[in-house]
Backbone of each chain as ProteinMPNN parsed JSONL, in Angstrom:
{"seq_chain_A": "MIKETSSNALNKAFLLKSCRINTALDTISGRWKALILIHISEETNRFSLLKSALGGISDQTLGKCLKELERDGLLWKEIIAEVPVRVDYHLSEKGKALLPILVSLSEWSDMK", "coords_chain_A": {"N_chain_A": [[8.754, 75.492, 52.412], [11.427, 74.975, 50.184], [14.343, 76.832, 50.072], [15.573, 78.293, 47.139], [18.75, 78.096, 46.454], [21.649, 79.676, 44.95], [23.537, 77.804, 44.556], [22.08, 75.402, 44.499], [20.661, 75.849, 42.128], [22.748, 75.921, 40.316], [23.684, 73.292, 40.558], [21.484, 71.909, 39.56], [21.449, 72.831, 36.925], [23.869, 71.804, 36.12], [23.448, 69.031, 36.354], [21.434, 68.636, 34.517], [22.744, 69.33, 32.182], [24.771, 67.358, 32.092], [23.256, 65.107, 31.897], [22.082, 65.457, 29.412], [24.36, 65.276, 27.812], [25.03, 62.578, 28.142], [22.758, 61.431, 27.015], [23.086, 62.271, 24.385], [25.491, 60.953, 23.755], [24.675, 58.291, 24.009], [22.939, 58.195, 21.866], [24.562, 58.265, 19.596], [26.544, 56.413, 19.928], [28.327, 53.288, 19.476], [29.458, 51.03, 16.935], [28.704, 51.757, 14.34], [26.923, 53.949, 13.9], [27.775, 56.719, 13.711], [29.282, 56.531, 11.393], [27.32, 55.784, 9.539], [25.747, 58.091, 9.488], [27.591, 59.953, 8.427], [28.067, 58.811, 5.899], [25.453, 58.999, 4.773], [25.234, 61.737, 4.646], [26.918, 62.181, 2.587], [25.573, 61.388, 0.391], [25.454, 58.635, 0.08], [22.979, 56.958, 0.368], [21.103, 54.882, 0.393], [19.778, 51.676, 1.408], [21.159, 49.456, 0.205], [23.413, 50.71, -0.87], [24.585, 51.736, 1.434], [25.137, 49.371, 2.764], [27.096, 48.25, 1.089], [29.064, 50.206, 1.348], [29.71, 50.16, 4.053], [31.513, 47.893, 4.701], [31.03, 44.679, 5.955], [28.904, 44.994, 7.707], [25.882, 43.571, 8.963], [22.657, 42.823, 7.422], [20.671, 42.928, 9.358], [21.8, 44.41, 11.495], [22.344, 46.856, 10.209], [19.738, 47.608, 9.507], [18.606, 47.898, 12.055], [20.168, 49.994, 13.145], [19.486, 52.087, 11.376], [16.75, 52.317, 11.884], [16.82, 53.114, 14.586], [18.2, 55.542, 14.399], [16.364, 56.952, 12.922], [14.16, 56.948, 14.673], [15.293, 58.485, 16.71], [15.315, 60.913, 15.553], [17.318, 61.748, 13.779], [17.476, 61.144, 11.144], [15.435, 60.852, 8.153], [13.046, 58.989, 6.193], [12.625, 58.757, 2.716], [10.163, 57.661, 0.663], [10.07, 56.364, -2.485], [8.015, 56.114, -5.214], [8.687, 53.916, -7.175], [9.136, 51.039, -9.341], [10.985, 48.336, -8.397], [9.801, 49.66, -5.202], [11.615, 52.463, -3.97], [13.794, 53.459, -1.355], [15.058, 56.309, 0.04], [17.404, 57.651, 2.318], [17.612, 60.516, 4.394], [19.391, 63.125, 6.084], [18.062, 64.697, 8.948], [17.422, 68.087, 10.188], [18.502, 68.034, 12.73], [20.222, 65.851, 12.515], [22.003, 66.845, 10.578], [23.097, 68.915, 12.065], [24.682, 67.56, 13.781], [26.963, 66.821, 12.419], [29.234, 68.746, 12.27], [30.014, 68.523, 14.931], [30.826, 65.894, 15.113], [33.041, 66.05, 13.445], [34.648, 67.755, 15.002], [35.06, 66.032, 17.175], [36.52, 64.041, 15.914], [38.858, 65.425, 15.214], [39.687, 66.13, 17.757], [40.214, 63.613, 18.828], [42.561, 63.019, 17.645], [44.447, 64.497, 18.916], [47.479, 64.765, 20.839]], "CA_chain_A": [[9.298, 75.747, 51.061], [12.893, 74.926, 50.168], [14.905, 78.033, 49.449], [16.385, 77.983, 45.948], [20.041, 78.796, 46.526], [22.309, 79.703, 43.634], [24.254, 76.534, 44.437], [21.081, 74.428, 44.029], [20.362, 76.112, 40.726], [23.923, 75.496, 39.551], [23.694, 71.83, 40.526], [20.432, 71.45, 38.648], [21.914, 73.12, 35.556], [24.947, 70.856, 35.842], [22.903, 67.677, 36.164], [20.691, 68.643, 33.274], [23.723, 69.333, 31.094], [25.469, 66.083, 32.003], [22.274, 64.129, 31.448], [21.964, 65.644, 27.96], [25.567, 64.752, 27.158], [24.923, 61.119, 28.089], [21.735, 61.1, 26.019], [23.708, 62.453, 23.059], [26.47, 59.883, 23.535], [23.916, 57.053, 23.777], [22.309, 58.255, 20.546], [25.498, 58.08, 18.471], [27.577, 55.417, 20.217], [28.256, 52.034, 18.722], [30.466, 51.012, 15.876], [28.269, 52.114, 12.994], [25.973, 55.052, 13.693], [28.44, 57.934, 13.208], [29.652, 56.238, 10.0], [26.101, 55.815, 8.715], [25.359, 59.506, 9.314], [28.54, 60.597, 7.495], [27.782, 58.279, 4.553], [24.195, 59.564, 4.255], [25.5, 63.149, 4.316], [27.662, 62.208, 1.317], [24.671, 60.832, -0.635], [25.378, 57.17, 0.094], [21.783, 57.068, 1.211], [20.13, 53.782, 0.279], [20.185, 50.5, 2.187], [22.163, 48.636, -0.484], [24.643, 51.497, -0.974], [25.19, 51.786, 2.773], [25.668, 48.026, 3.065], [28.369, 48.092, 0.365], [30.064, 51.151, 1.854], [30.109, 49.732, 5.398], [31.887, 46.484, 4.578], [31.004, 43.872, 7.168], [27.701, 45.155, 8.529], [24.825, 42.643, 8.55], [21.373, 43.465, 7.116], [19.926, 43.124, 10.607], [22.419, 45.524, 12.248], [22.126, 48.109, 9.472], [18.32, 47.949, 9.645], [18.387, 48.339, 13.436], [20.795, 51.322, 13.292], [18.693, 53.072, 10.625], [15.499, 52.504, 12.637], [17.093, 53.89, 15.808], [18.554, 56.917, 14.002], [15.106, 57.599, 12.52], [13.409, 57.142, 15.925], [15.92, 59.559, 17.484], [15.149, 62.182, 14.839], [18.528, 62.167, 13.073], [17.26, 60.997, 9.701], [14.06, 60.519, 7.738], [12.984, 58.113, 5.02], [11.802, 59.187, 1.586], [9.742, 56.463, -0.082], [9.889, 56.809, -3.864], [7.104, 55.148, -5.846], [9.192, 53.273, -8.391], [9.007, 49.583, -9.224], [10.464, 48.225, -7.022], [9.808, 50.88, -4.382], [12.96, 52.864, -3.542], [13.808, 54.239, -0.108], [16.261, 57.127, 0.259], [17.524, 58.211, 3.673], [18.126, 61.886, 4.427], [19.615, 63.67, 7.429], [17.182, 65.773, 9.433], [18.213, 69.247, 10.639], [19.27, 67.587, 13.909], [21.306, 65.003, 12.004], [23.009, 67.726, 9.951], [23.765, 69.719, 13.104], [25.665, 66.72, 14.482], [28.173, 66.583, 11.607], [30.418, 69.495, 12.719], [30.46, 68.024, 16.25], [31.586, 64.665, 14.827], [34.346, 66.479, 12.921], [35.42, 68.221, 16.167], [35.46, 64.837, 17.936], [37.566, 63.356, 15.155], [40.091, 66.207, 15.371], [40.087, 66.016, 19.17], [40.741, 62.264, 19.045], [43.91, 62.975, 17.072], [45.362, 65.267, 19.786], [48.373, 63.947, 21.689]], "C_chain_A": [[10.829, 75.716, 51.106], [13.416, 76.147, 49.411], [15.773, 77.613, 48.253], [17.693, 78.769, 46.041], [20.675, 78.789, 45.151], [23.072, 78.401, 43.418], [23.313, 75.418, 43.961], [20.823, 74.581, 42.537], [21.522, 75.66, 39.834], [23.968, 73.979, 39.426], [22.664, 71.282, 39.554], [20.87, 71.644, 37.201], [22.984, 72.117, 35.161], [24.393, 69.469, 35.524], [22.151, 67.566, 34.849], [21.642, 68.547, 32.087], [24.372, 67.951, 30.943], [24.531, 64.983, 31.528], [22.123, 64.22, 29.927], [23.179, 65.1, 27.22], [25.468, 63.236, 27.042], [23.858, 60.673, 27.096], [22.333, 61.194, 24.612], [24.677, 61.316, 22.761], [25.769, 58.551, 23.261], [23.374, 57.019, 22.349], [23.288, 57.895, 19.425], [26.575, 57.036, 18.73], [27.339, 54.13, 19.43], [29.161, 52.17, 17.51], [30.021, 51.729, 14.612], [27.561, 53.453, 12.842], [26.624, 56.324, 13.148], [28.805, 57.737, 11.729], [28.443, 56.328, 9.076], [25.696, 57.265, 8.448], [26.291, 60.202, 8.313], [28.268, 60.116, 6.068], [26.522, 58.918, 3.973], [24.414, 61.029, 3.871], [26.233, 63.269, 2.988], [26.901, 61.458, 0.221], [24.774, 59.323, -0.821], [24.175, 56.857, 0.968], [20.689, 56.047, 0.93], [20.677, 52.576, 1.007], [21.332, 49.746, 1.502], [23.487, 49.383, -0.624], [25.366, 51.557, 0.372], [25.838, 50.442, 3.112], [27.01, 47.805, 2.355], [29.446, 48.978, 0.986], [30.613, 50.716, 3.213], [30.445, 48.251, 5.367], [31.769, 45.777, 5.918], [29.764, 44.04, 8.021], [26.637, 44.17, 8.032], [23.564, 43.439, 8.222], [20.638, 43.852, 8.402], [20.473, 44.332, 11.386], [22.176, 46.845, 11.542], [20.674, 48.56, 9.625], [18.016, 48.52, 11.03], [18.955, 49.755, 13.644], [19.943, 52.382, 12.597], [17.385, 53.366, 11.362], [15.724, 53.385, 13.863], [17.442, 55.341, 15.473], [17.306, 57.685, 13.556], [14.266, 57.916, 13.774], [13.965, 58.333, 16.722], [15.949, 60.885, 16.725], [16.379, 62.663, 14.089], [18.398, 62.0, 11.564], [15.791, 60.708, 9.426], [14.125, 59.764, 6.412], [12.128, 58.754, 3.94], [11.453, 57.931, 0.786], [9.355, 56.895, -1.491], [9.14, 55.717, -4.638], [7.625, 54.694, -7.202], [8.85, 51.791, -8.271], [10.4, 48.991, -9.424], [10.584, 49.559, -6.265], [11.222, 51.19, -3.908], [12.845, 53.673, -2.249], [15.131, 54.987, -0.017], [16.248, 57.643, 1.692], [18.123, 59.608, 3.58], [18.376, 62.304, 5.871], [18.564, 64.725, 7.737], [18.063, 66.976, 9.8], [19.076, 68.854, 11.842], [20.459, 66.708, 13.497], [22.411, 65.843, 11.379], [23.796, 68.494, 11.004], [24.818, 68.907, 13.859], [26.995, 66.632, 13.729], [29.387, 67.409, 12.065], [30.931, 69.042, 14.084], [31.269, 66.734, 16.057], [32.969, 65.013, 14.279], [35.23, 66.971, 14.073], [35.926, 67.035, 16.987], [36.602, 64.104, 17.241], [38.896, 64.093, 15.31], [40.62, 66.097, 16.799], [40.771, 64.672, 19.428], [42.196, 62.162, 18.594], [44.917, 63.765, 17.911], [46.242, 64.331, 20.597], [48.147, 64.326, 23.151]], "O_chain_A": [[11.446, 76.352, 51.961], [13.001, 76.447, 48.292], [16.593, 76.7, 48.351], [17.733, 79.962, 45.741], [20.295, 77.999, 44.287], [23.245, 77.942, 42.29], [23.691, 74.593, 43.129], [20.772, 73.607, 41.787], [21.318, 75.1, 38.757], [24.246, 73.437, 38.356], [22.921, 70.325, 38.823], [20.696, 70.762, 36.359], [23.016, 71.637, 34.028], [24.807, 68.82, 34.563], [22.216, 66.549, 34.158], [21.406, 67.81, 31.129], [24.51, 67.435, 29.834], [24.949, 64.047, 30.847], [22.046, 63.202, 29.239], [23.051, 64.531, 26.136], [25.775, 62.664, 25.996], [24.024, 59.662, 26.414], [22.118, 60.325, 23.768], [24.689, 60.777, 21.654], [26.197, 57.779, 22.404], [23.348, 55.971, 21.704], [22.897, 57.294, 18.424], [27.423, 56.79, 17.872], [26.293, 53.93, 18.813], [29.567, 53.265, 17.122], [30.857, 52.257, 13.878], [27.592, 54.041, 11.761], [26.092, 56.944, 12.228], [28.659, 58.651, 10.917], [28.526, 56.873, 7.975], [25.345, 57.622, 7.324], [25.83, 60.954, 7.453], [28.242, 60.919, 5.136], [26.515, 59.333, 2.814], [23.849, 61.507, 2.888], [26.186, 64.311, 2.335], [27.49, 60.962, -0.74], [24.232, 58.785, -1.787], [24.315, 56.534, 2.147], [19.51, 56.293, 1.185], [21.886, 52.455, 1.206], [22.344, 49.435, 2.13], [24.557, 48.784, -0.513], [26.59, 51.444, 0.443], [26.935, 50.385, 3.668], [27.942, 47.248, 2.934], [30.594, 48.561, 1.135], [31.8, 50.873, 3.5], [29.727, 47.44, 5.952], [32.345, 46.224, 6.91], [29.583, 43.291, 8.981], [26.503, 43.955, 6.827], [23.403, 44.574, 8.67], [20.07, 44.938, 8.519], [19.709, 45.166, 11.873], [21.843, 47.842, 12.181], [20.405, 49.741, 9.844], [17.273, 49.492, 11.166], [18.301, 50.608, 14.245], [19.703, 53.452, 13.157], [16.963, 54.519, 11.454], [14.933, 54.283, 14.15], [17.028, 56.26, 16.179], [17.192, 58.891, 13.774], [13.732, 59.017, 13.91], [13.208, 59.091, 17.329], [16.535, 61.862, 17.192], [16.49, 63.851, 13.787], [19.121, 62.636, 10.797], [15.019, 60.372, 10.324], [15.077, 59.87, 5.639], [11.031, 59.238, 4.217], [12.337, 57.229, 0.296], [8.432, 57.688, -1.676], [9.572, 54.566, -4.704], [7.07, 55.045, -8.243], [8.344, 51.339, -7.244], [10.959, 49.121, -10.513], [11.353, 50.445, -6.637], [11.949, 50.289, -3.489], [11.919, 54.466, -2.077], [16.198, 54.373, 0.0], [15.2, 58.027, 2.212], [19.029, 59.853, 2.784], [17.655, 61.885, 6.776], [18.223, 65.544, 6.884], [19.289, 66.899, 9.733], [20.225, 69.281, 11.962], [21.55, 66.811, 14.058], [23.596, 65.602, 11.607], [25.001, 68.702, 10.865], [25.718, 69.462, 14.488], [28.037, 66.396, 14.34], [30.468, 66.847, 12.237], [32.122, 69.155, 14.375], [32.265, 66.508, 16.744], [33.954, 64.352, 14.607], [36.417, 66.65, 14.125], [37.071, 67.027, 17.44], [37.528, 63.612, 17.887], [39.936, 63.468, 15.513], [41.825, 65.988, 17.027], [41.768, 64.595, 20.146], [42.961, 61.334, 19.091], [46.118, 63.708, 17.644], [45.818, 63.246, 20.993], [48.789, 63.766, 24.04]]}, "seq_chain_B": "MIKETSSNALNKAFLLKSCRINTALDTISGRWKALILIHISEETNRFSLLKSALGGISDQTLGKCLKELERDGLLWKEIIAEVPVRVDYHLSEKGKALLPILVSLSEWSDMK", "coords_chain_B": {"N_chain_B": [[51.699, 47.943, -9.231], [49.241, 49.697, -7.436], [47.069, 52.081, -8.68], [46.705, 55.277, -7.258], [43.731, 56.558, -6.896], [41.63, 59.517, -6.831], [39.308, 58.915, -5.616], [39.958, 56.648, -4.078], [41.693, 57.901, -2.252], [39.945, 59.642, -1.006], [38.228, 57.788, 0.21], [40.0, 56.634, 2.021], [40.601, 58.81, 3.665], [38.082, 59.237, 4.677], [37.609, 56.843, 6.093], [39.579, 56.965, 8.021], [38.795, 59.219, 9.421], [36.286, 58.403, 10.419], [37.044, 56.312, 11.994], [38.505, 57.62, 13.949], [36.46, 59.098, 15.138], [34.957, 57.056, 16.322], [36.855, 56.107, 18.124], [37.056, 58.333, 19.781], [34.435, 58.417, 20.792], [34.359, 55.982, 22.159], [36.177, 56.574, 24.158], [34.895, 58.419, 25.824], [32.411, 57.437, 26.385], [29.8, 55.849, 28.332], [28.235, 55.905, 31.557], [29.456, 57.689, 33.348], [31.862, 59.062, 32.655], [31.95, 61.553, 31.184], [30.699, 63.185, 33.038], [32.502, 63.035, 35.177], [34.719, 64.345, 34.081], [33.657, 66.937, 33.717], [33.106, 67.631, 36.388], [35.738, 67.6, 37.462], [36.817, 69.688, 36.046], [35.574, 71.725, 37.315], [36.815, 71.928, 39.708], [36.088, 69.964, 41.511], [37.875, 67.736, 42.476], [38.99, 65.551, 43.814], [39.143, 62.111, 44.913], [37.259, 61.513, 47.017], [35.63, 63.785, 46.965], [34.611, 63.645, 44.375], [33.224, 61.246, 44.549], [31.18, 61.941, 46.36], [29.914, 63.913, 44.842], [29.035, 62.558, 42.595], [26.55, 61.016, 43.152], [25.869, 57.701, 43.981], [27.812, 56.298, 42.579], [30.097, 53.565, 42.66], [33.063, 52.854, 44.65], [34.769, 51.219, 43.211], [33.965, 51.521, 40.509], [34.349, 54.281, 40.142], [37.116, 54.439, 40.566], [38.027, 52.877, 38.422], [37.091, 54.343, 36.203], [38.568, 56.73, 36.534], [41.181, 55.762, 36.257], [41.094, 54.87, 33.587], [40.568, 57.272, 32.232], [42.89, 58.604, 32.837], [44.787, 56.931, 31.637], [43.996, 57.304, 28.987], [44.85, 59.813, 28.558], [43.391, 62.076, 29.343], [43.314, 63.152, 31.825], [45.459, 63.967, 34.658], [47.308, 62.901, 37.554], [47.992, 64.56, 40.572], [50.18, 64.104, 43.125], [50.171, 64.861, 46.436], [52.316, 65.568, 49.019], [51.171, 65.199, 51.788], [50.076, 64.318, 55.136], [47.359, 62.307, 55.694], [48.594, 61.144, 52.457], [47.634, 63.171, 49.696], [45.636, 63.159, 46.774], [45.193, 64.945, 43.907], [43.167, 65.436, 41.049], [43.665, 66.514, 37.699], [42.634, 68.117, 34.68], [44.107, 67.277, 31.571], [45.632, 68.972, 28.718], [44.354, 67.846, 26.549], [42.065, 66.835, 27.782], [40.895, 69.25, 28.624], [40.351, 70.333, 26.144], [38.273, 68.824, 25.333], [36.018, 69.74, 26.654], [34.495, 72.009, 25.466], [33.415, 70.592, 23.323], [31.802, 68.731, 24.562], [29.936, 70.481, 25.627], [28.803, 71.423, 23.236], [27.655, 69.006, 22.385], [25.775, 68.639, 24.387], [24.075, 70.832, 23.942], [23.255, 70.199, 21.383], [21.863, 67.845, 21.868], [19.576, 68.78, 22.935], [18.147, 69.785, 20.861], [15.175, 69.871, 18.837]], "CA_chain_B": [[51.397, 49.087, -8.35], [47.848, 50.128, -7.526], [46.977, 53.525, -8.919], [45.98, 55.998, -6.197], [42.724, 57.447, -7.477], [41.16, 60.484, -5.839], [38.254, 58.228, -4.871], [40.653, 55.869, -3.045], [42.216, 58.806, -1.226], [38.787, 60.106, -0.253], [37.778, 56.695, 1.06], [40.956, 56.465, 3.121], [40.393, 59.947, 4.573], [36.799, 59.0, 5.33], [37.729, 55.752, 7.066], [40.424, 57.44, 9.108], [37.99, 60.146, 10.215], [35.237, 57.697, 11.143], [37.711, 55.51, 13.012], [38.827, 58.542, 15.044], [35.22, 59.439, 15.846], [34.603, 55.932, 17.201], [37.818, 56.092, 19.23], [36.658, 59.408, 20.695], [33.199, 58.014, 21.475], [34.715, 54.931, 23.133], [36.923, 57.166, 25.272], [34.064, 59.2, 26.745], [31.095, 56.835, 26.604], [29.541, 55.295, 29.661], [27.399, 56.805, 32.342], [30.119, 58.585, 34.304], [33.13, 59.725, 32.305], [31.756, 62.966, 30.846], [30.389, 63.866, 34.307], [33.744, 63.145, 35.956], [35.544, 65.406, 33.467], [33.066, 68.248, 34.019], [33.346, 67.908, 37.81], [37.152, 67.928, 37.7], [37.047, 71.036, 35.493], [35.014, 72.696, 38.267], [37.591, 71.797, 40.954], [35.698, 68.803, 42.331], [38.956, 66.972, 41.832], [39.575, 64.465, 44.609], [38.315, 60.898, 44.887], [36.122, 61.586, 47.945], [34.724, 64.832, 46.483], [33.926, 63.11, 43.184], [32.272, 60.221, 44.996], [30.007, 62.637, 46.909], [29.221, 64.669, 43.794], [28.394, 61.599, 41.683], [25.775, 60.115, 44.008], [25.53, 56.395, 43.438], [28.918, 55.585, 41.932], [30.852, 52.756, 43.622], [34.509, 53.124, 44.665], [35.417, 50.448, 42.153], [33.661, 52.128, 39.218], [35.02, 55.579, 40.064], [38.548, 54.176, 40.393], [38.24, 52.362, 37.058], [36.906, 55.479, 35.27], [39.702, 57.656, 36.67], [42.351, 55.086, 35.661], [40.958, 54.864, 32.128], [40.696, 58.656, 31.748], [44.326, 58.928, 32.926], [45.436, 56.137, 30.582], [43.664, 57.877, 27.683], [45.477, 61.138, 28.447], [42.45, 63.181, 29.565], [43.62, 63.785, 33.11], [46.694, 63.53, 35.318], [47.223, 62.883, 39.019], [49.016, 65.265, 41.337], [50.28, 63.476, 44.451], [50.61, 65.921, 47.341], [52.938, 64.889, 50.17], [50.624, 65.531, 53.099], [49.723, 63.1, 55.885], [47.695, 61.287, 54.687], [48.891, 61.63, 51.101], [46.441, 63.66, 48.991], [45.742, 63.052, 45.317], [44.289, 65.824, 43.153], [43.1, 65.133, 39.608], [43.6, 67.71, 36.853], [42.461, 67.831, 33.249], [45.221, 67.553, 30.651], [45.214, 69.854, 27.616], [43.376, 67.078, 25.754], [40.827, 66.818, 28.573], [40.281, 70.587, 28.548], [39.879, 70.568, 24.77], [37.013, 68.09, 25.135], [34.877, 70.388, 27.317], [33.562, 72.703, 24.556], [32.714, 69.611, 22.476], [30.729, 68.186, 25.41], [28.89, 71.511, 25.685], [28.099, 71.357, 21.939], [26.825, 67.786, 22.388], [24.647, 68.872, 25.287], [23.144, 71.737, 23.247], [22.701, 69.448, 20.254], [20.921, 66.852, 22.386], [18.352, 69.495, 23.291], [17.44, 70.181, 19.624], [13.994, 69.051, 18.498]], "C_chain_B": [[49.938, 49.498, -8.533], [47.817, 51.644, -7.667], [46.158, 54.174, -7.79], [44.981, 56.957, -6.846], [42.268, 58.425, -6.413], [40.048, 59.847, -4.999], [38.846, 57.358, -3.76], [41.103, 56.753, -1.892], [41.077, 59.326, -0.353], [38.294, 59.034, 0.705], [38.687, 56.516, 2.266], [40.748, 57.565, 4.154], [39.112, 59.735, 5.374], [36.933, 57.942, 6.432], [38.538, 56.174, 8.281], [39.607, 58.331, 10.041], [36.957, 59.379, 11.055], [35.834, 56.831, 12.239], [38.043, 56.39, 14.218], [37.584, 58.918, 15.833], [34.853, 58.31, 16.804], [35.561, 55.816, 18.371], [37.42, 57.133, 20.269], [35.419, 59.0, 21.488], [33.476, 56.936, 22.519], [35.357, 55.546, 24.372], [36.001, 57.821, 26.294], [32.693, 58.593, 27.023], [30.983, 56.221, 27.995], [28.846, 56.363, 30.482], [28.168, 57.929, 33.017], [31.218, 59.473, 33.738], [32.972, 61.204, 31.972], [31.495, 63.769, 32.123], [31.656, 64.075, 35.133], [34.605, 64.278, 35.399], [34.986, 66.789, 33.798], [33.302, 68.602, 35.488], [34.791, 68.326, 38.053], [37.448, 69.334, 37.168], [36.522, 72.113, 36.44], [35.598, 72.505, 39.671], [37.039, 70.773, 41.943], [36.652, 67.698, 41.905], [39.701, 66.003, 42.751], [38.6, 63.309, 44.643], [37.063, 61.055, 45.759], [35.117, 62.65, 47.49], [33.927, 64.342, 45.274], [32.86, 62.104, 43.598], [31.006, 60.864, 45.582], [29.203, 63.297, 45.794], [28.438, 63.738, 42.865], [27.604, 60.59, 42.514], [25.521, 58.79, 43.314], [26.663, 55.655, 42.756], [29.666, 54.778, 43.006], [32.325, 53.154, 43.564], [35.192, 52.464, 43.476], [35.207, 51.096, 40.785], [34.373, 53.469, 39.069], [36.525, 55.389, 39.839], [38.873, 53.742, 38.97], [38.125, 53.516, 36.045], [38.11, 56.41, 35.32], [40.961, 57.057, 36.04], [42.282, 55.148, 34.14], [41.116, 56.273, 31.55], [42.164, 59.102, 31.813], [45.094, 58.206, 31.808], [45.205, 56.764, 29.204], [44.123, 59.332, 27.551], [44.536, 62.306, 28.675], [42.664, 63.854, 30.922], [44.94, 63.268, 33.655], [46.533, 63.716, 36.82], [48.344, 63.713, 39.616], [49.032, 64.64, 42.734], [50.913, 64.484, 45.409], [51.056, 65.293, 48.657], [52.429, 65.458, 51.486], [50.461, 64.226, 53.871], [48.233, 63.191, 56.238], [47.915, 61.913, 53.31], [47.599, 62.045, 50.398], [46.668, 63.519, 47.495], [44.719, 63.989, 44.691], [44.319, 65.405, 41.685], [42.972, 66.437, 38.831], [43.351, 67.287, 35.41], [43.756, 68.141, 32.506], [44.731, 68.545, 29.586], [44.152, 69.158, 26.764], [42.029, 67.014, 26.474], [40.109, 68.154, 28.497], [39.676, 70.832, 27.175], [38.553, 69.849, 24.5], [35.806, 68.861, 25.662], [33.951, 71.146, 26.354], [32.805, 71.745, 23.637], [31.566, 68.977, 23.274], [29.586, 69.194, 25.529], [28.093, 71.518, 24.373], [27.166, 70.152, 21.883], [25.589, 67.98, 23.252], [23.604, 69.765, 24.61], [22.459, 71.01, 22.089], [21.604, 68.483, 20.721], [19.561, 67.483, 22.674], [17.558, 69.948, 22.058], [16.232, 69.289, 19.396], [14.177, 68.459, 17.1]], "O_chain_B": [[49.462, 49.631, -9.661], [48.438, 52.381, -6.9], [45.084, 53.698, -7.421], [45.355, 58.042, -7.292], [42.489, 58.198, -5.223], [39.865, 60.188, -3.83], [38.322, 57.321, -2.646], [40.927, 56.417, -0.721], [41.212, 59.441, 0.865], [37.979, 59.317, 1.861], [38.224, 56.279, 3.382], [40.72, 57.305, 5.357], [39.054, 60.01, 6.573], [36.441, 58.118, 7.547], [38.233, 55.8, 9.414], [39.698, 58.23, 11.265], [36.773, 59.66, 12.24], [35.218, 56.632, 13.287], [37.886, 55.97, 15.364], [37.638, 59.044, 17.056], [34.483, 58.557, 17.952], [35.153, 55.472, 19.481], [37.438, 56.868, 21.471], [35.353, 59.205, 22.7], [32.916, 56.958, 23.615], [35.116, 55.101, 25.494], [36.281, 57.79, 27.492], [31.905, 59.146, 27.79], [31.968, 56.1, 28.724], [28.865, 57.549, 30.153], [27.617, 59.006, 33.243], [31.483, 60.541, 34.29], [33.77, 62.027, 32.423], [31.995, 64.883, 32.28], [31.864, 65.14, 35.714], [35.156, 65.076, 36.159], [35.742, 67.706, 34.12], [33.656, 69.737, 35.804], [35.045, 69.296, 38.767], [38.23, 70.078, 37.76], [36.957, 73.264, 36.388], [34.981, 72.861, 40.675], [37.48, 70.722, 43.091], [36.31, 66.838, 41.093], [40.864, 65.672, 42.521], [37.399, 63.479, 44.434], [35.95, 60.773, 45.315], [33.907, 62.457, 47.607], [32.727, 64.59, 45.165], [31.746, 62.104, 43.075], [29.896, 60.393, 45.334], [27.973, 63.253, 45.793], [27.342, 64.066, 42.409], [27.971, 59.417, 42.563], [25.017, 58.756, 42.191], [26.497, 54.493, 42.385], [29.846, 55.252, 44.128], [32.788, 53.715, 42.57], [36.061, 53.045, 42.826], [36.144, 51.211, 39.995], [34.931, 53.769, 38.013], [37.133, 56.088, 39.027], [39.864, 54.18, 38.386], [38.955, 53.647, 35.146], [38.619, 56.831, 34.281], [41.718, 57.76, 35.37], [43.278, 55.441, 33.477], [41.73, 56.447, 30.497], [42.627, 59.869, 30.97], [45.934, 58.797, 31.131], [46.097, 56.761, 28.357], [43.824, 59.999, 26.561], [44.835, 63.423, 28.25], [42.241, 64.991, 31.133], [45.473, 62.264, 33.182], [45.757, 64.546, 37.295], [49.502, 63.588, 39.218], [48.021, 64.647, 43.436], [52.053, 64.908, 45.212], [50.295, 64.589, 49.32], [53.171, 66.12, 52.211], [50.683, 63.147, 53.32], [47.858, 64.07, 57.014], [47.491, 63.036, 53.034], [46.587, 61.351, 50.494], [47.777, 63.739, 47.009], [43.518, 63.843, 44.916], [45.373, 65.061, 41.15], [42.262, 67.352, 39.249], [43.804, 66.228, 34.976], [44.417, 69.143, 32.779], [43.555, 68.908, 29.563], [43.187, 69.778, 26.318], [40.977, 67.127, 25.844], [38.89, 68.211, 28.329], [38.623, 71.458, 27.051], [37.813, 70.2, 23.581], [34.69, 68.667, 25.179], [32.736, 70.954, 26.409], [31.686, 72.041, 23.216], [30.493, 68.72, 22.729], [28.414, 68.816, 25.531], [26.865, 71.605, 24.388], [26.037, 70.25, 21.401], [24.494, 67.543, 22.897], [22.405, 69.499, 24.689], [21.264, 71.177, 21.844], [20.571, 68.325, 20.071], [18.532, 66.808, 22.658], [16.435, 70.436, 22.187], [16.255, 68.102, 19.718], [13.305, 67.737, 16.616]]}, "name": "protein", "num_of_chains": 2, "seq": "MIKETSSNALNKAFLLKSCRINTALDTISGRWKALILIHISEETNRFSLLKSALGGISDQTLGKCLKELERDGLLWKEIIAEVPVRVDYHLSEKGKALLPILVSLSEWSDMKMIKETSSNALNKAFLLKSCRINTALDTISGRWKALILIHISEETNRFSLLKSALGGISDQTLGKCLKELERDGLLWKEIIAEVPVRVDYHLSEKGKALLPILVSLSEWSDMK"}
């Protein structure tokens, strides 16, 4: 049996933490995802509205980003039975919890 | 003269903020940079110590990461006149200010 030293435990805690940070960074990296989350939080929450707001994004890229953000649990789709069918995007609790961290990152980025 | 509407001003503030977030994400993204910063904050702050701590990183990649983190103002090098010359890495104020944000990201990543 390998003795669990406090140093081993610290290393495990460290590795777990750093792994989570990289997972978080992977989830929100890329040119558009943070912007999409901020827009949705400000009620710019339909495909066409997002496309107009994010000048220059292609349909394919926007669709891919939205799918990945939904898969990663940051947003959810509300399908509204109108003609034609309307889809609204909403931030999940996890998506909302990211917003203050994005604000901290933005302020940090401005530090000299 | 274009009239400055409050909506224009809001859009400008929004774009500036989102641009800063992407700059911040670019600065710390990648497999190693967040880990390197955490290690240096815990006094694992020489090239050889970092290389041992980050099992699997090549000399070239570690050197590149350290150069970029120095260029981006997150750490600074102390050159100690021993034989052979010793180089210690230290976090700058900006580097230190990032640590609590990385901890928040790690906790956030663990949310369901």
